[in-house]
C-alpha positions in Angstrom: 0.0 0.0 0.0 2.7 2.5 1.0 4.6 1.8 -2.3 1.5 2.5 -4.4 0.9 5.8 -2.5 4.5 6.8 -3.2 4.1 6.1 -6.9 1.0 8.3 -7.0 2.8 11.0 -5.1 5.7 11.0 -7.5 3.5 11.7 -10.5 1.0 14.1 -9.2 1.8 16.5 -6.4 2.2 19.5 -8.6 5.8 18.7 -9.3 6.9 19.2 -5.8 8.6 15.8 -5.5 10.8 16.5 -8.6 13.3 18.1 -6.3 16.7 16.3 -6.3 17.4 14.3 -3.2 20.7 14.4 -1.3 21.5 11.4 0.8 22.5 11.5 4.4 24.3 9.5 7.0 25.5 9.5 10.6 29.2 9.3 11.3 31.2 6.7 9.5 30.7 4.0 12.2 26.9 4.5 12.3 24.0 3.4 10.1 23.2 6.1 7.6 20.1 8.2 7.7 18.3 8.6 4.4 20.1 5.7 2.7 19.0 2.1 2.7 20.8 -0.3 4.9 19.9 -4.0 5.0 17.8 -4.6 8.1 16.7 -1.0 8.5 13.0 -1.8 7.7 12.2 -5.1 9.5 8.5 -5.9 9.4 7.6 -2.9 7.3 8.5 -0.3 9.9 8.4 3.4 9.0 12.1 4.3 9.6 13.0 4.3 5.9 10.5 7.0 5.1 11.6 9.0 8.2 15.2 8.7 7.1 14.3 10.2 3.8 13.2 13.3 5.7 16.7 13.7 7.2 18.4 13.2 3.9 16.2 15.8 2.1 16.5 18.3 5.0 20.1 18.8 3.9 19.1 19.3 0.3 19.3 22.4 -1.9 16.0 24.1 -0.9 15.8 23.5 2.9 19.3 24.1 4.3 22.1 23.0 1.9 21.7 25.4 -1.0 21.2 28.9 -2.2 17.4 29.1 -1.7 17.8 28.5 2.0 20.7 30.9 2.4 18.9 33.6 0.4 15.7 33.4 2.4 17.3 33.1 5.9 20.6 34.8 5.7 21.3 37.2 2.8 18.4 39.5 3.7 20.1 40.7 6.9 22.5 43.5 7.2 25.2 41.2 8.5 25.4 39.1 5.2 25.9 39.8 1.6 25.5 37.6 -1.4 29.2 37.3 -2.0 31.1 35.8 -4.9 31.5 38.1 -7.9 29.1 40.8 -9.0 28.0 38.8 -12.1 27.6 35.5 -10.2 24.0 35.4 -9.0 23.3 39.1 -9.7 19.6 38.2 -9.6 20.0 36.8 -6.1 21.7 40.0 -5.0 19.0 42.2 -6.5 16.2 40.2 -4.8 17.6 39.2 -1.4 20.3 41.8 -0.8 18.5 44.7 -2.3 14.8 43.7 -1.7 13.7 43.9 -5.4 11.3 41.0 -4.8 10.3 39.0 -7.9 7.5 36.5 -7.5 8.9 34.5 -10.4 12.3 34.0 -8.8 13.6 30.5 -9.1 15.1 30.3 -5.6 11.8 31.5 -4.2 9.9 28.8 -5.9 12.5 26.2 -4.9 12.3 27.2 -1.2 8.5 27.1 -1.2 8.1 23.8 -3.1 11.0 22.2 -1.3 9.4 22.7 2.1 6.0 21.5 0.8 7.6 18.4 -0.7 8.9 17.3 2.7 5.6 18.3 4.4 3.8 15.9 2.0 6.3 13.1 3.0 5.7 13.8 6.7 1.9 13.8 6.1 2.2 10.4 4.4 4.2 8.9 7.2 1.7 10.1 9.8 -1.2 8.8 7.8 0.4 5.4 7.2 1.2 5.0 10.9 -2.4 6.0 11.8 -3.8 3.5 9.2 -1.6 0.7 10.6 -2.7 1.5 14.1 -6.4 1.6 13.1 -6.0 -1.8 11.4 -4.9 -3.4 14.6 -1.1 -3.2 14.3 0.6 -2.8 17.6 3.0 0.1 17.2 6.5 -0.4 18.6 8.5 2.2 20.5 10.4 2.9 17.3 7.2 3.4 15.3 6.0 5.9 17.9 9.3 7.7 17.7 9.0 7.8 13.9 5.6 9.4 14.4 7.3 12.0 16.7 9.9 12.7 14.1 7.3 13.3 11.4 5.5 15.7 13.6 8.8 17.5 14.4 9.7 17.9 10.7 6.2 19.1 9.7 6.4 21.7 12.4 9.9 22.7 11.3 8.8 23.1 7.7 5.7 25.1 8.4 7.8 27.3 10.7 10.0 28.0 7.6 7.0 28.8 5.5 5.0 31.0 7.9 8.1 33.1 8.7 8.9 33.5 5.0 5.5 34.0 3.5 3.0 34.5 6.3 -0.3 32.9 5.2 0.1 29.7 3.3 -2.0 26.7 2.5 -2.3 24.3 5.5 -2.0 20.8 4.1 -1.9 18.4 7.0 -3.2 15.3 5.3 -1.9 12.6 2.9 -2.3 13.6 -0.7 -3.7 11.1 -3.2 -4.5 13.5 -6.0 -2.8 16.8 -7.0 -6.1 18.7 -6.9 -6.2 18.2 -3.1 -3.3 20.6 -2.7 -5.2 23.4 -4.4 -6.7 25.0 -1.2 -6.8 28.6 0.0 -4.3 30.1 2.4 -4.7 29.6 6.2 -4.1 32.4 8.6 -0.8 32.8 10.4 -2.6 32.0 13.7 -3.9 28.7 12.1 -0.4 27.8 10.9 1.1 28.4 14.3 -1.8 26.4 16.0 -0.8 23.4 13.8 2.9 24.0 14.7 2.0 24.0 18.4 0.0 20.8 18.1 2.7 19.0 16.1 5.4 20.0 18.6 3.3 19.0 21.5 3.0 15.5 19.9 6.7 15.4 19.1 7.7 16.3 22.6 5.4 13.5 24.0 6.8 10.9 21.6 10.5 11.5 21.1 13.2 10.1 23.4 15.6 12.3 25.3 18.4 10.4 23.6 18.9 7.8 20.9 21.4 4.9 21.0 24.7 5.9 19.4 24.1 4.5 16.0 21.2 6.9 15.5 23.2 10.0 16.5 21.5 13.0 14.8 17.9 11.9 15.1 15.7 14.5 16.7 14.9 14.2 20.4 12.6 15.7 22.9 15.1 18.4 23.4 15.1 19.3 19.7 11.3 19.5 19.7 11.2 21.6 22.8 13.9 23.9 21.5 12.1 24.4 18.2 8.9 25.1 20.2 10.9 27.8 22.1 11.9 29.4 18.8 8.4 29.4 17.4 7.2 31.2 20.6 10.1 33.6 20.2 9.0 34.5 16.7 5.6 35.4 18.1 7.1 37.3 21.1 5.1 34.9 23.4 7.4 35.6 26.4 5.8 33.2 28.9 5.7 30.2 26.7 9.1 31.1 25.3 10.6 31.2 28.8 8.9 28.0 29.9 10.2 26.0 26.9 13.7 27.4 27.3 13.9 26.7 31.0 12.6 23.2 30.5 15.6 22.5 28.3 18.1 24.2 30.7 16.7 22.3 33.7 16.8 19.0 31.9 20.6 18.9 32.2 20.8 17.2 28.8 22.9 20.0 27.2 25.6 22.4 28.3 28.1 25.1 27.2 31.2 23.1 28.0 32.5 23.1 24.4 34.8 26.0 23.8 33.5 28.4 21.2 36.5 27.8 18.9 35.6 24.1 18.7 31.9 24.3 18.0 32.2 24.8 14.3 35.2 22.6 13.6 34.8 19.0 12.7 35.9 18.0 16.2 33.0 20.0 17.6 30.3 18.1 15.9 27.6 16.6 18.1 29.0 17.9 21.3 27.0 18.4 24.5 25.9 21.8 23.1 24.3 20.4 20.0 20.4 20.1 20.1 19.7 19.7 16.4 22.4 19.1 13.9 22.1 17.6 10.5 24.6 14.8 9.9 27.0 14.9 6.9 30.0 12.8 6.2 32.5 11.8 3.5 34.3 8.6 2.5 37.4 7.9 0.5 35.1 5.7 -1.7 33.0 8.7 -2.6 35.3 11.7 -2.1 33.4 14.2 -4.2 29.9 13.0 -3.6 27.0 14.7 -1.8 25.1 11.4 -1.5 26.0 11.3 2.1 26.8 14.9 2.7 25.7 18.4 1.7 26.7 21.4 -0.4 26.3 23.7 2.6 30.0 24.3 3.1 30.8 24.3 -0.6 28.4 27.1 -1.4 29.9 29.2 1.4 33.5 28.1 0.9 36.2 30.6 -0.1 36.1 31.3 -3.7 39.7 31.8 -4.9 42.7 30.1 -6.3 45.2 27.5 -5.2 44.6 26.3 -1.6 41.7 28.8 -1.4 39.6 27.2 -4.1 37.2 25.9 -1.5 33.8 26.7 -2.9 31.4 29.2 -4.5 32.1 32.1 -2.1 28.4 32.9 -1.3 26.8 34.1 1.9 29.7 36.3 3.1 29.9 38.3 6.4 29.8 42.1 5.9 32.1 44.7 7.4 29.1 45.8 9.4 29.0 42.5 11.2 32.8 42.6 11.7 32.4 46.0 13.5 29.6 44.6 15.7 31.9 42.5 17.9 33.1 44.0 21.1 36.8 44.7 21.4 38.6 41.5 22.1 35.6 39.2 21.6 37.2 35.9 20.6 34.1 35.0 18.6 35.0 37.5 15.9 38.0 35.4 14.8 35.8 32.3 14.9 33.1 33.8 12.8 35.0 35.7 10.2 37.6 34.1 7.9 39.9 37.1 7.1 41.8 38.1 4.0 44.1 41.0 3.4 43.1 43.9 1.3 45.5 44.8 -1.6 48.3 46.8 -0.1 47.4 46.0 3.5 50.3 45.2 5.9 50.6 41.3 6.1 51.3 41.7 9.8 48.0 43.4 10.5 46.1 40.1 10.4 47.2 36.8 11.9 47.0 33.6 10.0 43.6 32.0 10.2 43.3 29.7 13.2 43.4 26.9 13.9 45.2 25.8 10.8 47.5 28.7 10.1 46.6 29.2 6.5 47.9 32.4 5.1 45.3 35.1 4.2 46.2 36.4 0.8 43.7 38.8 -0.7 44.9 38.5 -4.3 43.8 34.8 -4.3 40.2 35.3 -3.2 37.1 37.3 -4.2 35.8 38.7 -0.9 37.0 40.4 2.2 35.4 38.0 4.6 34.0 34.5 4.5 31.9 32.4 6.9 34.4 30.7 9.2 31.6 28.6 10.6 32.0 26.4 7.5 35.8 26.5 7.5 37.1 23.0 7.0 40.2 21.0 8.1 42.9 21.0 5.4 43.7 17.4 6.3 40.2 16.4 5.5 40.3 18.3 2.2 43.4 16.3 1.3 41.7 13.1 2.3 38.3 13.6 0.7 37.8 16.8 -1.5 38.2 20.5 -1.1 34.5 21.4 -0.8 33.6 20.2 2.7 30.6 18.0 1.9 31.2 16.4 5.4 30.5 19.5 7.4 27.5 19.0 9.7 24.8 21.7 9.6 24.2 23.2 13.0 20.5 24.2 13.4 19.9 24.7 17.1 22.5 24.8 19.9 22.3 25.4 23.6 23.7 28.9 23.6 20.6 30.0 21.7 18.4 28.5 24.4 20.1 30.5 27.1 19.6 33.7 25.0 16.0 32.8 24.4 15.5 32.4 28.2 17.3 35.7 28.8 15.2 37.6 26.4 11.9 36.2 27.6 12.9 36.7 31.3 13.8 40.3 30.7 10.6 41.1 28.8 8.7 39.6 31.7 10.4 41.9 34.2 12.8 39.2 35.5 15.9 41.1 34.6 18.1 39.5 37.3 17.4 36.1 35.8 18.0 37.5 32.3 21.4 38.7 33.5 22.4 35.2 34.7 21.3 33.5 31.5 23.2 36.1 29.4 26.3 35.6 31.5 26.3 31.9 30.8 26.9 32.7 27.1 29.4 35.5 27.6 31.4 33.5 30.1 31.9 30.7 27.7 32.7 33.2 24.9 35.4 34.9 26.9 37.2 31.6 27.4 38.7 32.4 30.8 40.1 35.8 29.7 38.7 38.2 32.3 39.9 41.2 30.3 37.2 40.8 27.6 33.4 40.6 27.5 32.6 41.9 31.1 29.5 40.7 32.7 26.5 42.8 31.9 25.1 43.9 35.3 22.5 46.5 34.4 19.1 46.1 36.0 17.5 48.5 33.5 15.2 46.5 31.3 15.8 48.5 28.1 19.6 48.3 28.6 19.4 44.6 29.2 17.2 44.2 26.1 19.9 45.9 24.0 22.6 43.7 25.5 20.7 40.5 24.8 19.9 41.6 21.2 23.6 42.3 20.7 24.6 38.9 22.1 22.2 37.1 19.8 23.8 38.9 16.9 27.4 38.0 17.6 26.9 34.6 19.2 24.6 33.4 16.4 26.2 35.3 13.6 25.8 33.5 10.2 23.3 31.0 11.8 20.0 31.6 10.1 17.9 34.0 12.1 19.2 37.5 12.1 16.7 38.9 9.5 13.8 37.3 11.4 15.1 38.8 14.7 14.9 42.2 13.1 11.4 41.6 11.9 10.0 40.3 15.2 11.7 43.2 17.1 10.0 45.7 14.8 13.3 47.3 13.8 14.0 45.8 10.4 13.4 49.0 8.4 15.5 51.1 10.8 18.5 48.7 10.9 18.5 47.8 7.3 18.2 51.4 6.1 21.1 52.4 8.4 23.1 49.6 6.8 22.5 50.9 3.3 19.7 48.5 2.3 17.4 51.3 1.7 15.0 49.5 -0.6 13.6 47.6 2.3 10.0 48.4 3.2 7.7 46.9 5.8 6.1 44.7 3.2 9.4 43.0 2.6 9.1 41.2 5.9 7.2 38.6 3.9 8.2 37.2 0.6 5.7 37.0 -2.3 4.2 33.6 -3.0 5.8 32.0 -6.1 3.7 33.4 -9.0 3.6 30.0 -10.7 1.8 28.5 -7.7 -0.7 31.4 -7.7 -1.3 31.1 -11.5 -1.9 27.4 -11.6 -4.3 27.6 -8.6 -7.0 29.3 -10.9 -7.7 31.9 -8.3 -7.7 29.7 -5.2 -4.3 30.8 -4.0 -4.2 34.6 -3.5 -0.9 36.5 -3.8 0.5 38.2 -0.7 -0.5 41.9 -0.4 1.5 44.5 -2.4 2.9 42.0 -4.9 
């Protein structure tokens, strides 16, 4: 039955499933996610379908490619498109300069990519329910698979509601393409579905998986995502409750030094809450079948040893200037290169590998150091970093979520302590930098927390959405020179092709 459903889906869901799939795996000594392994599906369990969600999460549209980076990252003042002026000029115009175009290909890819995975999650949930109703006794792993499907559906609708606002709410298995042609639901209705899905996920998912399933989502991942969805709504009470639930669980900590978090040795540490698993093998040194293009697209674009990628999604000088004097995180976020004629002694070699920063060999002033790969692994596998895990949610953000919510609820003393947890780890034992923020003034603490989110989480997905939810996007972006931004640009237009083929059912967003 499940196979016949898949065949119908492949042919009819408005082309959404035509997106290329990128495989996935755990670490080399673990069974892969999203790739068939003998014995993975005993008795017709649902794990194989769930593994496909993990694999496709790292794909082009959701996290691993230009559509995701354009929607989440390039629209902020801290990031620019990067590469050369002619490479992706249309992306720069739309996402850097806010000349929105409803026919943009990356826009369509992001929209359809998220819906493709939603359809998969819906099918998994429906198939599990059908099995249960037919008298099949569900195993613990079946119930966990149900929780994973709920988690991913919530994650994907959170992507869509932040990007587009009102979108069609499809929470059922599709048997015919016509069933997808429904009107938009309100933002409140989308968030109600997200809340319901995450409540289910939190009840079903384990706190931990056995080691061979490293990377599968847990109760902590679901609760953390719930905290982020409350944050986007400025729902301070629920936001604080979700964040403190995670803190008090003792499952995660900030014991990993900041300069290790984004190195290969810092993957899946005790700070990691949700991290997409990528790897490489000598048998497939240049393949994304078990990895992702995430690091390649953001890798240094240059010559010689600096031919590491496409050079997209680059930090701006504005971000470089945002760090406090002596903040060690600056050198772990920005990959530096000399300007022509600049004194070579003015910038130290890039840590931790000591590679020489030569401007003449690269295209941009700064690159994202959070995807900077180990030269030894480049020599072993390939130069493009397909093995770099994609960090989605980590514990530092949970402390900052708790700090922000506590402060807005008038609990400024608690906010101070949550904030200090992040700053203490960042200063790395150097008492001369990043002094503790001790103000009890709510407005001053608010500014301090916002600053900390910006520098701690720089290049990590959410800066633009922070500006929007704080109501300061126009002010900040105009000050940064992105003067085309208007309030309507908080939401993207729906892909015009989706509007056109709906025959009037799907209504374009206002002002587009």
